Phi, psi and omega in degrees: 000128175244151181223138172271172184303328177290322179285333176298317183298336180276344180259308179268152180275352187292145177222173179304135010261019185249359168284103184263359181253127182271318182210143173258126183266343182200144170206136169238102185310131181070009179240307189197163174205152174231139181214175184228138172236116176270118183273126180242158179289345182279357177298138187297329181291342177290347180290336173236002183224082353243136180307320185270346176206097186297127175218125178293126181303130180308325180297328179282333174292318176301319180292324176294321175297320178290322175296325169301318180293322175298321174302321179297321179289311183288349182271349173289136180315307182298342185254001176307129176089358180266178178244143174250129175252143176288118184269330185171167177228130169234152175053035179290126184227130180247121187256338177200152183293144174249130190225167181306138180101344183279152175243111176283117174263119187243147178220142176223123177246125178289126185247342175203152175218137174216106180065228185274005183256132175230151177240141179221148172259127185237149173225149168234129181232150177236122177052037180082346183267135183291124177260320175207157176214147173194160170267121183244145171250144182234146168240124181272125185244000000 
């Protein structure tokens, strides 16, 4: 399953400037999802981070990874129409800077589920090279 930005808006509640996923390139509901974020110089956060050397904030890379994981959860039939909240982050590592012109290829695999709580392993890559990785937790509301 692939989704464009308009279809993503039907699943996630995020809107500009916080919808950080441009496309879902693969999705196995309840299991995993892969998505893409095309980073442009026009992003609002570059006005302050940093005006002299644009670097995408790590916290927004984590949020983009979480949005991909949320799509994997919310495409499950029993979760349609619900909201997924960011529950936590463990073992976050940032391996390279993400700058305008980069395309973040994000993958999140759900590794554990207990009731309304899910855990996922997520990675963000640029040109095949690891930019960030983390274990994310989600709460389905």
